[in-house]
C-alpha positions as MATLAB code, in Angstrom:
seq = 'MRSFVSRLRSNPVTTQLRVSTKCTPARPLLRVREIPRSFTTQSLRSSTLLTQQQSLKGHGISGFHTSHVISAAIPKHTNRLVNEKSPYLLQHAHNPVDWYPWSKEAFEKAINENKPIFLSIGYSTCHWCHVMEHESFENEETAKYMNEHFINIKVDREENPAVDKLYMTYIQLISGRGGWPMSVFLTPDLAPFFGGTYFPPGDQYGTPGFRTLLQRVVEIWEGAEDKIREDADSTIAQLRAYADSDPLDLENAGTLIHPDHIIPAAYKHFDTAFDAEEGGFTAAPKFPTPVQVQFLFEYFAYNQKNEENAQDAKKALDMALFTLKKIAMGGIRDHIGSGFHRYSTDKYWHVPHFEKMLYDQAQLLSAYTSAYLISRDQGFADVAKDIVKYVSQDLQNPTGGFYSAEDADSLPTAQSSKKLEGAFYVWEMQQLEEILGSNAAKVFNKYYGVHKDGNVDPAQDPQNELVMQNVLAEQESVDDVAKELGMTAEEVGSILQESKSKLKKFREEYRPKPHCDDKILTSWNGLMISGLAQAANAFRDNDILNLATNAADFIHNELYVPKSGVLLRSYRSGASDIEGFLDDYSYMIQGLLDLYEATYDEKWISWAYDLQQKQNELFYDNDKGGFFNAQATDKSVLVRLKDEQDGAEPSANAVSLRNLVRLGTILEQEDYVVKARNTIGSFATSVSKFPFAMPTLLGSFLLMVNGVKQIVLTGDDEAQLEPFKQIISQAFVPNKISVQAKKGGLIAEKNPIVAQLAEDDKVAAYICENFTCGLPVQDVNEFRAKIES';
ca = [
     214.709  178.298  139.078;
     211.083  177.611  137.621;
     212.314  175.981  134.433;
     214.444  174.060  136.689;
     211.721  172.862  138.799;
     209.407  172.267  135.969;
     212.024  170.025  134.005;
     212.421  167.707  137.161;
     208.826  167.466  137.553;
     208.233  166.741  133.776;
     210.889  163.577  134.060;
     208.616  160.596  133.097;
     210.561  158.767  136.058;
     209.366  160.977  138.623;
     205.988  161.797  137.374;
     205.162  158.063  137.264;
     206.803  157.206  140.816;
     205.192  159.892  143.122;
     201.858  159.243  142.563;
     201.449  157.470  145.668;
     200.591  159.460  148.823;
     201.149  156.774  150.941;
     203.846  157.668  153.352;
     204.221  159.922  156.536;
     204.943  163.571  154.868;
     207.976  165.540  155.425;
     207.883  169.089  155.739;
     207.958  170.902  152.077;
     211.222  171.977  151.005;
     211.162  175.607  149.835;
     213.765  176.025  147.240;
     214.723  179.533  147.862;
     218.511  179.212  146.705;
     219.664  179.254  143.083;
     219.977  175.874  141.955;
     221.985  175.138  138.950;
     219.704  174.274  135.954;
     221.689  171.338  135.148;
     220.457  169.512  138.311;
     218.681  166.423  136.794;
     218.660  162.912  136.939;
     219.749  162.774  133.312;
     220.165  158.745  132.608;
     216.875  157.808  134.313;
     215.073  160.851  132.625;
     215.878  159.937  129.179;
     215.300  156.233  129.747;
     211.807  154.860  129.280;
     212.674  152.020  131.392;
     210.931  153.142  134.608;
     207.748  153.752  132.628;
     207.635  150.558  130.621;
     205.156  147.549  131.887;
     206.983  144.584  130.118;
     209.003  142.188  132.014;
     212.698  142.394  131.851;
     214.329  139.231  130.602;
     217.200  137.631  133.294;
     215.972  140.142  135.782;
     212.610  138.582  136.551;
     210.805  138.373  140.031;
     208.192  135.909  140.598;
     204.824  137.486  141.330;
     204.062  138.855  144.896;
     202.543  135.986  147.267;
     201.434  136.535  150.655;
     202.698  132.964  151.316;
     206.416  134.687  150.994;
     205.563  136.915  154.105;
     207.486  135.498  157.017;
     204.712  134.735  160.219;
     206.779  132.013  161.821;
     207.288  132.563  165.719;
     210.928  131.596  165.332;
     212.815  133.750  162.925;
     213.624  132.095  159.716;
     216.334  134.894  158.962;
     218.628  136.969  160.668;
     220.773  139.908  159.506;
     223.220  142.190  160.636;
     220.683  144.680  162.046;
     220.279  142.106  165.072;
     223.449  143.655  166.233;
     222.136  147.072  166.458;
     220.341  148.943  169.293;
     217.806  151.136  167.042;
     214.355  149.847  167.413;
     213.688  150.677  163.764;
     216.693  148.499  162.924;
     215.850  145.670  164.932;
     212.423  145.386  163.518;
     214.308  144.658  160.331;
     216.705  142.219  161.782;
     214.715  139.131  160.643;
     213.896  140.463  157.375;
     214.976  138.010  154.385;
     216.711  141.170  152.952;
     220.410  140.806  153.794;
     220.276  144.577  155.544;
     223.498  146.341  156.502;
     223.351  149.380  158.766;
     225.014  152.715  157.506;
     228.633  151.603  157.746;
     231.884  151.376  156.175;
     231.294  147.635  155.949;
     228.367  148.103  153.555;
     230.133  151.009  151.599;
     233.271  148.793  151.197;
     231.086  146.043  149.795;
     229.179  147.890  147.345;
     232.713  149.260  145.985;
     234.239  145.768  145.853;
     231.186  144.179  144.219;
     230.401  147.116  142.255;
     226.607  147.044  143.096;
     224.293  150.109  143.427;
     223.040  150.767  147.260;
     219.426  150.583  147.835;
     218.943  152.800  151.067;
     215.821  152.588  152.824;
     215.313  155.351  155.692;
     212.429  155.390  158.350;
     211.739  155.158  161.805;
     210.236  152.619  164.246;
     206.714  154.232  164.730;
     206.037  155.036  160.956;
     203.061  153.409  159.813;
     203.602  153.325  156.088;
     207.273  151.798  156.846;
     205.499  148.825  158.460;
     203.341  148.462  155.296;
     206.446  148.431  153.033;
     208.045  146.147  155.197;
     205.279  143.653  155.089;
     204.576  144.110  151.554;
     208.157  143.994  150.130;
     210.903  143.246  152.631;
     209.434  140.182  153.978;
     208.731  138.771  150.878;
     211.229  135.894  150.009;
     211.466  136.547  146.367;
     211.734  140.309  146.489;
     214.405  139.905  149.244;
     216.304  137.563  147.101;
     216.364  139.788  144.196;
     217.629  142.591  146.155;
     220.213  140.321  147.718;
     221.509  139.433  144.661;
     221.652  142.818  142.928;
     222.226  145.459  145.692;
     223.825  146.376  148.780;
     220.848  146.976  150.907;
     221.110  149.741  153.930;
     218.777  150.838  156.587;
     218.770  153.926  158.550;
     216.797  155.030  161.485;
     216.247  158.710  160.749;
     216.098  159.662  164.222;
     219.495  158.140  164.783;
     221.091  159.412  161.806;
     219.559  162.973  160.776;
     222.429  164.296  158.730;
     221.828  161.227  156.468;
     218.386  161.616  156.113;
     218.263  165.462  155.447;
     220.667  164.836  152.670;
     218.615  162.243  150.844;
     215.494  163.876  151.519;
     216.663  166.992  150.294;
     217.394  165.199  147.033;
     213.993  163.406  147.053;
     212.426  166.838  147.760;
     214.368  168.337  144.633;
     213.378  165.703  142.077;
     209.790  165.118  143.183;
     208.381  167.955  144.912;
     207.494  166.169  148.027;
     209.078  163.617  150.423;
     208.200  161.520  153.445;
     208.623  158.133  155.082;
     209.949  155.336  154.265;
     212.300  157.120  151.982;
     213.557  154.860  149.206;
     216.675  156.007  147.603;
     219.059  154.273  144.995;
     222.933  155.110  145.292;
     226.038  154.587  143.369;
     228.850  152.711  145.348;
     230.061  156.112  146.086;
     226.845  156.932  148.083;
     225.698  159.540  145.361;
     221.814  159.408  144.695;
     220.342  158.743  141.076;
     216.924  157.864  141.810;
     214.436  157.830  144.531;
     211.024  158.352  146.438;
     209.074  157.420  149.166;
     206.380  154.394  149.628;
     206.181  151.972  146.698;
     203.406  149.400  146.551;
     204.664  145.744  145.696;
     203.195  145.358  142.436;
     202.480  147.792  139.545;
     199.476  149.620  140.023;
     197.235  152.063  137.461;
     200.034  152.147  135.102;
     202.707  152.943  137.723;
     205.575  150.498  138.304;
     205.891  148.971  141.633;
     208.624  148.328  143.943;
     209.444  144.867  142.189;
     209.435  146.322  138.681;
     211.387  149.354  139.971;
     214.020  147.044  140.918;
     214.274  145.441  137.729;
     214.610  148.433  135.760;
     217.291  150.175  137.996;
     219.222  146.827  137.630;
     218.657  147.072  133.873;
     219.887  150.760  133.830;
     222.859  150.201  136.209;
     224.035  147.290  133.916;
     223.585  148.987  130.689;
     224.582  152.429  131.482;
     226.777  152.440  134.502;
     229.009  155.248  133.621;
     226.354  157.523  132.549;
     224.870  157.048  135.920;
     227.855  157.697  137.712;
     228.250  160.634  135.950;
     224.852  162.149  136.661;
     224.923  160.833  140.273;
     228.366  162.825  140.882;
     226.947  165.860  139.187;
     223.905  165.553  141.454;
     226.286  165.676  144.564;
     228.147  168.545  142.899;
     225.005  170.450  142.583;
     223.553  169.882  145.825;
     227.090  171.159  147.310;
     226.305  174.369  145.254;
     222.750  174.411  146.395;
     223.679  174.305  149.828;
     226.772  176.792  149.407;
     224.589  179.527  147.511;
     223.433  181.383  150.345;
     224.122  183.805  151.866;
     225.238  187.000  150.348;
     228.029  189.345  151.717;
     227.437  188.838  155.598;
     228.199  192.664  156.041;
     225.351  193.628  153.533;
     222.789  190.886  154.855;
     221.070  193.192  157.076;
     219.553  195.014  154.226;
     217.482  192.045  153.319;
     216.598  191.079  156.700;
     215.173  194.355  158.327;
     212.552  193.396  161.194;
     210.025  196.074  159.816;
     209.688  194.080  156.445;
     210.376  189.862  157.363;
     208.065  190.214  160.574;
     204.880  192.173  159.541;
     205.238  189.790  156.247;
     205.236  186.517  158.450;
     202.469  187.918  160.397;
     200.150  188.573  157.200;
     201.215  185.184  156.143;
     199.645  183.754  159.282;
     196.663  185.915  159.278;
     195.847  185.008  155.769;
     196.527  181.361  155.763;
     194.473  181.026  159.423;
     191.388  178.829  159.603;
     188.866  180.983  161.345;
     186.617  177.987  161.942;
     189.101  175.177  162.861;
     192.276  176.823  163.938;
     195.457  176.331  162.381;
     197.129  177.353  159.111;
     196.605  174.961  156.601;
     194.192  172.507  155.154;
     194.300  168.828  155.887;
     196.494  167.026  156.724;
     197.077  169.452  159.910;
     200.159  169.403  161.884;
     200.039  171.163  165.492;
     203.251  173.334  164.483;
     203.985  174.738  167.712;
     206.528  176.931  166.650;
     204.058  179.205  164.512;
     202.034  179.454  167.639;
     205.235  180.611  169.626;
     206.206  182.938  166.867;
     202.600  184.672  167.313;
     202.892  184.913  170.907;
     206.149  186.710  170.593;
     204.819  188.864  168.014;
     201.974  189.689  170.369;
     204.242  190.501  173.192;
     206.828  192.809  171.253;
     203.930  194.706  169.634;
     200.854  194.827  171.982;
     201.796  198.124  173.380;
     202.812  199.740  169.889;
     199.760  201.750  169.282;
     200.525  201.163  165.291;
     200.571  197.153  165.647;
     198.321  196.617  168.608;
     195.550  195.535  166.652;
     197.247  193.088  164.851;
     199.105  191.963  168.056;
     195.841  191.164  169.501;
     194.996  189.250  166.159;
     197.935  187.124  166.600;
     197.077  186.196  169.975;
     193.675  185.281  169.123;
     194.979  183.003  166.643;
     197.561  181.253  168.543;
     194.988  180.573  171.647;
     192.064  179.593  169.549;
     194.454  177.093  167.286;
     195.648  175.654  170.946;
     191.928  175.272  172.051;
     191.035  173.509  168.957;
     193.735  171.102  169.091;
     193.161  170.185  172.875;
     189.539  169.490  171.861;
     189.985  167.491  168.955;
     190.830  163.554  168.350;
     194.539  164.581  167.979;
     194.713  164.554  171.739;
     194.362  161.160  173.585;
     191.281  162.137  175.925;
     191.778  158.885  177.836;
     195.528  158.383  178.404;
     196.808  161.983  177.790;
     199.161  163.251  175.284;
     198.939  164.117  171.610;
     199.031  162.149  168.434;
     201.522  163.319  165.372;
     198.943  164.959  163.056;
     195.153  165.131  161.927;
     194.182  163.841  158.578;
     191.528  166.104  158.522;
     191.032  169.933  158.973;
     188.899  169.369  162.120;
     191.963  167.895  164.047;
     189.543  165.140  164.552;
     191.038  161.674  162.856;
     194.789  161.454  163.736;
     197.661  159.457  162.775;
     197.952  157.824  166.009;
     201.685  157.742  166.686;
     202.920  159.904  169.715;
     206.276  161.718  169.363;
     208.294  163.077  172.223;
     209.384  166.211  170.201;
     205.581  166.752  169.952;
     204.882  166.501  173.577;
     207.780  168.793  174.174;
     206.911  171.571  172.107;
     203.155  171.385  172.713;
     204.182  171.656  176.660;
     205.991  174.877  175.976;
     203.261  176.146  173.756;
     200.469  175.450  176.306;
     202.435  176.703  179.106;
     203.019  180.123  177.381;
     199.324  180.265  176.591;
     198.575  180.044  180.274;
     201.360  182.644  180.953;
     199.563  185.134  178.636;
     195.777  184.301  179.105;
     195.936  183.073  182.773;
     193.230  180.405  181.439;
     193.544  177.437  183.640;
     192.349  175.292  180.640;
     195.685  175.900  179.117;
     197.452  175.004  182.395;
     195.553  171.636  182.660;
     196.753  170.545  179.096;
     200.151  171.226  179.783;
     200.113  169.439  182.972;
     198.289  166.444  181.245;
     201.145  166.270  178.787;
     203.668  166.101  181.827;
     201.510  163.134  183.003;
     201.548  161.485  179.788;
     205.350  161.751  179.178;
     205.992  160.773  182.923;
     203.927  157.823  182.712;
     204.492  156.516  179.298;
     207.771  157.722  177.876;
     210.182  157.991  180.837;
     213.117  155.640  181.409;
     213.280  154.645  185.188;
     216.536  156.470  185.282;
     215.327  159.685  183.870;
     215.662  160.032  180.411;
     212.760  160.022  178.009;
     211.777  157.484  175.195;
     211.320  158.615  171.695;
     207.664  157.559  170.540;
     204.842  155.085  170.637;
     203.573  153.541  167.504;
     200.285  154.228  165.999;
     199.625  150.474  165.195;
     198.722  147.866  167.941;
     196.804  144.647  168.261;
     193.068  145.294  168.966;
     193.103  142.386  171.708;
     195.619  140.064  173.039;
     194.181  137.290  170.750;
     194.554  139.361  167.763;
     197.066  138.498  165.134;
     197.207  141.615  162.902;
     197.920  145.220  164.131;
     195.543  148.021  163.295;
     196.355  151.826  163.369;
     194.514  153.441  166.158;
     193.345  150.090  167.853;
     194.283  151.173  171.081;
     192.608  154.627  171.105;
     189.178  153.994  169.254;
     185.947  152.816  170.502;
     182.631  151.202  169.023;
     179.642  152.827  170.879;
     178.097  149.082  172.176;
     181.658  148.674  173.908;
     181.396  152.311  175.691;
     177.944  151.317  176.754;
     179.237  147.964  177.970;
     182.009  149.577  180.087;
     180.283  152.556  181.290;
     176.769  151.685  181.517;
     174.154  153.216  179.781;
     173.454  156.628  181.665;
     177.151  157.444  181.816;
     177.605  156.593  178.243;
     174.842  158.859  177.097;
     176.605  161.751  178.517;
     180.065  160.725  177.594;
     178.977  159.764  174.073;
     177.172  163.204  173.590;
     180.177  165.044  174.804;
     182.708  163.183  172.750;
     180.684  162.876  169.445;
     180.369  159.108  169.651;
     177.830  157.598  167.047;
     176.618  153.898  166.450;
     177.916  153.679  163.024;
     181.315  155.463  164.246;
     182.309  158.879  163.685;
     185.230  158.640  161.115;
     184.887  159.615  157.650;
     185.534  156.672  155.175;
     187.869  159.173  153.118;
     190.237  159.432  156.468;
     190.394  155.410  156.712;
     191.813  154.041  153.448;
     192.598  150.915  154.776;
     188.925  150.514  156.365;
     190.934  149.951  159.945;
     188.232  152.379  161.727;
     184.951  151.278  160.293;
     182.474  151.349  163.189;
     184.951  153.266  165.437;
     184.883  156.273  167.083;
     187.716  158.791  167.577;
     186.897  160.821  170.765;
     186.763  164.584  170.222;
     184.969  167.168  172.165;
     182.044  168.257  170.424;
     180.136  170.320  173.069;
     180.659  172.140  176.210;
     180.117  170.811  179.440;
     177.380  173.458  180.141;
     175.634  172.664  176.837;
     175.597  168.807  177.507;
     173.972  169.563  180.966;
     171.341  171.693  179.490;
     170.375  169.332  176.999;
     170.256  166.204  179.348;
     168.615  168.158  182.311;
     171.793  167.735  184.498;
     174.027  170.407  186.225;
     177.575  171.196  184.971;
     178.998  169.564  187.865;
     177.281  166.276  187.391;
     178.299  166.061  183.754;
     182.031  166.803  184.548;
     182.147  164.151  187.383;
     180.518  161.503  184.942;
     183.057  162.726  182.207;
     186.016  162.037  184.869;
     184.702  158.830  186.153;
     184.193  157.737  182.738;
     187.843  158.614  181.430;
     189.057  156.760  184.383;
     187.310  153.403  183.822;
     188.371  153.684  179.873;
     191.890  154.285  180.763;
     191.698  151.182  183.167;
     189.994  148.912  180.534;
     192.716  149.916  177.865;
     195.711  149.128  180.419;
     193.942  145.755  181.406;
     192.620  144.444  178.172;
     194.304  146.131  174.910;
     197.888  145.603  174.055;
     199.898  148.841  174.369;
     201.344  150.112  170.864;
     205.039  149.294  170.486;
     207.445  152.041  172.365;
     210.579  153.350  170.629;
     212.559  153.134  173.695;
     215.536  154.750  172.525;
     216.717  158.036  174.228;
     217.791  160.855  171.844;
     219.716  163.435  173.050;
     218.098  166.233  171.035;
     214.364  165.359  171.847;
     215.299  165.029  175.627;
     216.635  168.445  175.035;
     213.470  169.680  174.158;
     211.516  167.683  176.932;
     213.992  169.387  179.231;
     212.879  173.060  178.106;
     209.346  171.984  177.816;
     209.428  170.575  181.595;
     211.656  173.451  183.010;
     209.190  176.296  181.537;
     206.315  174.446  183.013;
     207.755  173.928  186.364;
     208.720  177.575  186.428;
     205.319  178.718  185.474;
     203.474  176.610  187.696;
     206.143  176.672  190.721;
     205.753  172.873  190.418;
     208.987  170.828  191.996;
     207.721  167.523  190.757;
     207.774  168.707  186.984;
     211.106  170.355  187.918;
     212.524  167.020  189.006;
     211.623  165.317  185.909;
     213.541  168.094  183.891;
     216.801  167.740  186.209;
     216.573  163.779  186.174;
     216.528  163.766  182.468;
     219.308  166.212  182.304;
     221.225  164.099  184.583;
     220.622  161.162  182.753;
     221.837  162.968  179.710;
     225.106  164.007  181.280;
     225.730  160.679  182.875;
     224.899  158.551  179.674;
     225.530  160.619  176.841;
     228.086  163.021  177.591;
     231.849  162.395  177.394;
     233.438  164.653  179.628;
     237.070  163.991  178.680;
     236.392  165.076  174.733;
     233.326  167.504  175.656;
     231.294  165.418  172.973;
     227.441  164.455  173.073;
     226.617  161.221  171.873;
     223.129  160.871  169.628;
     221.287  158.147  171.511;
     220.850  155.673  174.463;
     219.281  151.965  174.246;
     220.951  149.454  176.515;
     223.957  151.584  176.631;
     225.032  154.624  174.599;
     225.307  154.509  170.884;
     228.579  155.007  169.198;
     227.068  157.718  166.960;
     228.162  161.160  168.003;
     225.635  164.052  168.378;
     224.490  166.349  165.381;
     223.835  169.844  165.715;
     220.315  169.537  167.167;
     221.690  167.525  169.917;
     223.890  170.516  171.150;
     221.397  173.267  170.355;
     218.113  171.592  171.879;
     220.336  170.515  174.990;
     221.960  173.786  175.386;
     218.571  175.599  175.207;
     216.994  172.911  178.154;
     220.051  173.738  180.229;
     219.457  177.469  179.853;
     215.754  176.964  180.753;
     216.645  174.828  183.427;
     219.069  177.218  184.966;
     216.272  179.955  185.004;
     214.082  177.622  186.746;
     216.584  176.554  189.266;
     219.321  179.357  189.359;
     221.770  176.185  189.761;
     225.089  177.553  187.754;
     225.934  173.807  187.054;
     223.366  174.082  184.154;
     224.997  177.146  182.975;
     228.529  175.652  183.053;
     227.485  172.474  181.030;
     225.707  174.646  178.606;
     228.573  176.669  177.884;
     230.868  173.850  177.513;
     228.685  172.483  175.067;
     228.212  175.769  173.279;
     232.224  175.767  173.008;
     231.833  172.510  171.551;
     229.320  173.357  169.241;
     231.074  175.875  167.648;
     234.039  173.969  167.373;
     232.506  171.093  165.260;
     229.463  172.778  163.420;
     229.986  176.572  162.897;
     231.057  177.567  159.511;
     233.803  180.305  159.970;
     233.407  181.348  156.290;
     229.951  181.914  155.802;
     228.042  182.008  159.020;
     225.537  179.254  160.579;
     226.183  175.864  161.713;
     226.130  172.744  159.643;
     223.986  169.625  160.828;
     227.027  167.245  160.827;
     230.543  167.233  161.536;
     233.250  167.746  158.978;
     234.775  164.515  160.097;
     231.841  162.507  159.087;
     232.673  161.845  155.352;
     229.853  159.348  154.770;
     227.753  162.458  154.838;
     228.687  163.929  150.827;
     227.353  167.205  151.626;
     226.944  168.871  155.015;
     223.634  171.034  154.935;
     222.417  173.815  157.141;
     218.746  173.917  158.346;
     216.883  177.373  158.880;
     213.569  176.107  158.029;
     211.440  174.603  161.050;
     210.076  171.164  160.411;
     208.549  168.581  162.923;
     211.100  170.192  165.164;
     212.290  173.794  165.448;
     215.523  174.846  163.138;
     218.765  173.986  165.088;
     220.253  177.105  163.555;
     217.160  179.004  164.967;
     217.602  177.596  168.317;
     221.428  178.177  168.291;
     220.829  181.819  167.462;
     218.621  182.386  170.603;
     221.339  180.164  172.803;
     224.308  182.286  171.511;
     222.198  185.631  172.439;
     221.128  184.195  175.783;
     224.748  182.657  176.851;
     226.601  185.655  175.432;
     224.562  187.931  177.469;
     224.950  186.059  180.669;
     228.264  185.428  180.200;
     229.672  188.568  178.376;
     230.832  186.608  175.435;
     231.383  189.014  172.433;
     232.227  186.476  169.973;
     228.937  184.640  170.686;
     227.209  187.745  169.626;
     229.362  187.999  166.445;
     228.273  184.276  165.504;
     224.601  185.320  166.448;
     224.932  187.983  163.895;
     226.614  186.058  161.315;
     224.112  183.168  161.632;
     221.018  185.197  161.042;
     223.110  186.883  158.179;
     223.871  183.485  156.684;
     220.373  182.755  155.760;
     219.310  186.582  154.859;
     217.894  185.539  151.351;
     215.764  182.694  152.411;
     214.506  184.498  155.372;
     213.450  187.830  153.339;
     211.525  185.464  150.692;
     209.772  182.982  153.048;
     209.829  184.385  156.497;
     206.850  182.633  157.534;
     208.813  178.937  157.067;
     211.133  180.071  159.830;
     209.001  181.244  162.738;
     211.584  179.937  165.064;
     214.471  182.006  163.424;
     212.075  184.942  163.355;
     211.633  184.686  167.059;
     215.352  184.365  167.817;
     215.726  187.477  165.485;
     213.307  189.551  167.657;
     215.218  188.885  170.492;
     218.293  190.041  168.761;
     216.613  193.139  167.454;
     214.896  194.277  170.820;
     217.606  193.442  173.091;
     217.567  191.471  176.050;
     215.955  192.420  179.321;
     218.365  191.028  181.822;
     217.356  190.586  185.538;
     219.725  190.271  188.267;
     218.725  189.035  191.836;
     220.973  189.727  194.587;
     220.994  188.464  198.297;
     221.066  185.165  199.722;
     217.876  184.870  201.821;
     215.975  182.436  199.412;
     212.609  183.220  201.500;
     212.893  186.721  200.706;
     214.180  185.995  196.998;
     211.047  183.777  196.236;
     208.210  186.375  195.654;
     210.765  188.073  192.960;
     211.539  184.611  191.433;
     207.776  183.935  191.420;
     206.983  187.342  189.312;
     209.830  186.644  186.956;
     208.273  182.940  186.247;
     204.846  184.136  185.937;
     205.729  187.002  183.279;
     205.437  186.164  179.601;
     208.238  188.396  178.503;
     210.174  186.672  175.388;
     213.216  188.762  175.746;
     213.862  188.314  179.591;
     216.676  186.513  180.859;
     217.064  186.188  184.600;
     220.369  185.289  186.738;
     221.413  185.184  190.385;
     224.377  186.924  191.487;
     226.346  184.154  193.516;
     229.993  184.520  194.349;
     232.548  182.412  192.853;
     230.376  180.986  190.248;
     230.779  181.006  186.386;
     228.568  183.921  185.736;
     230.533  186.007  188.088;
     233.751  184.903  186.596;
     232.693  185.924  183.291;
     230.367  188.804  183.691;
     231.778  191.750  185.720;
     228.692  193.524  186.323;
     227.351  190.351  187.982;
     230.610  189.670  189.864;
     230.168  193.356  191.312;
     226.387  192.768  192.220;
     227.339  189.505  193.964;
     229.121  191.496  196.787;
     225.548  193.119  197.698;
     223.998  191.054  200.537;
     220.784  192.786  200.237;
     217.688  191.243  198.412;
     216.902  193.312  195.448;
     216.329  192.835  191.735;
     218.501  194.888  188.986;
     216.816  195.310  185.734;
     219.519  195.583  183.064;
     218.687  196.899  179.206;
     220.548  198.895  176.538;
     223.916  197.955  178.477;
     222.605  199.954  181.493;
     221.171  198.720  184.743;
     218.693  200.434  186.557;
     218.772  200.986  190.448;
     217.951  198.171  192.742;
     214.445  197.509  193.198;
     213.494  195.869  196.823;
     209.861  196.600  196.711;
     208.074  193.474  195.293;
     205.165  195.233  193.817;
     207.234  197.984  192.522;
     209.307  195.004  190.657;
     206.082  193.552  189.246;
     205.214  196.713  187.589;
     208.668  197.238  186.100;
     208.560  193.496  184.641;
     205.315  194.089  183.072;
     206.023  197.397  181.650;
];
């Protein structure tokens, strides 16, 4: 295994072309499976073409000139992407590059003309995707060369995640890293033979730029096409072997995934990696990674009363809470307009990459809600509600669904012609003084660490876009500022609130808003529904609950096909024709289960059950367990992969595992329990070696191991039931599942115990564990004590 990786990294092509770190990074791929030693890009590895600096006769591209970049108000060029719905594809609809979407038309043209495919994958709020577009795809000469020698395909990674995952896996295996924009060269049969991420337009420091790369790929293709095809086909065959190499015999998988081994190992990893000064578990760049925080919360909950592990449990809780506090204080949070940016470029959570993603808001909402339930610290509740405020004001479609993201780049003023990263969010000290007045600005600047020369380290500003600018981050407490300035804490708090309101108003009136990617993704809306349902339940807030139910209704009305039971991937000016992937089903089912526990409306359980049945049909691996990320009918995805690792979003297999346990328990579905067992078994090797990379899977596994604590409420008097429901909603018990027994519903139809209890009209709660239900509890205080025990 080690020699295989070293062989790939010794490849002169890969070594020369992966020096640029200018991309939005992808989560590193842990190569935990056995990969055939012959997995190489041999034809390129043995060639010096990609490391030579001389020009190539017959394939020249004239030097890059900024005059070639299109700036006219009326588009000079229009390509096929103009007919697409994806904002990312539409951003490239007027490039001189003759782009195709991922389509049969493009594949057939590549075969008929025997041209290699240049595949470019990104997303609409990706900063370095914009940079590469401006530098290369808007350049007339570069585009002309691309059109002559390649079939050029654009893919929105958010719209087609299976395509993105396949080729990102390839890029990570050959280079050890990945990110967006992703640039991959394919044979006409879609097999990859070379790729990378962002490429500068021209040669730099002995490294070939994009124009040179295009020339050399063409020369290799024309001179050694058979060899390239042979190696590319071998690459796909070995990717299939890579994907199929796990698991062991499912019946023996349990020997590798004993909870006494993998759970402590994951905890120890986070304990060792923890940044005790700034929070988080990595050096810069720092991502919020709510999945890690949620695992630590669950580790605490399961172990806090275990004398042997109580100290570690307390440490796990402290690490998680401290990390969330530091994140909320940092510049990664938009202190003026609410919500969180994507990640921090430094270790202090200070200077972010400024895009805002729906999936981050959703997962952080869940994390801060959990933090409040455990700690009862109102500060965590305030952050959670602030996230709700942001998504409801800035990301919600009028009919209920939630948009995907807001861009990092925007115009500093309405008169500006060039977008800058963070322009909407940063401030010069002089401007703050003009808007707030000198007295209020003195308080505001001290609290948020504002400096006359700006507070951004030049190392965090490679393009000099933040010179003299300040990224707001809480530097001192209200009490400390009050003491230093001779004021009361109430006075300081009032000034800060008034100042934030003034700055928000100024931003809205005078600064152009960043581009909003207004496509509505089923998967990310599922995550958002979960976060909202959990928050609504914890805070007993009907307004938040309405946001969740409206989003679920939107998905049901616009992105669900009742006749076939199929989910569609996305919506923008109508539903896309792309059918849903595994994450669409798993995240949506999770959201519906959380929504049921917030409302006890069985229509959500019924739909969740229908979706789980369809998910099992379309994605479950009946031979080896676990779920594929794409349907078998999609032949354009050459290798169906399974995800066990968490990335920016939780592993869809991990979420599915939890869904199977929850639904299987509520509806007495024994086959769901079997599928859950086989799903964790299918990842036995990887989870035993790198459990820390799969915190969501570990949390779902803990649910299986500890068993479900099922709470069944009986009776029809909602006023009398409300105290019981409130106790359930206020308790952080990760293995609890609550249902309300109702006559004639799906739950009673599937679950004979619930059907029997539904006949009881008295208000009571039954707690069922280890296949046994206790006696009915009618006293609220007694019920509270039993839930917390």
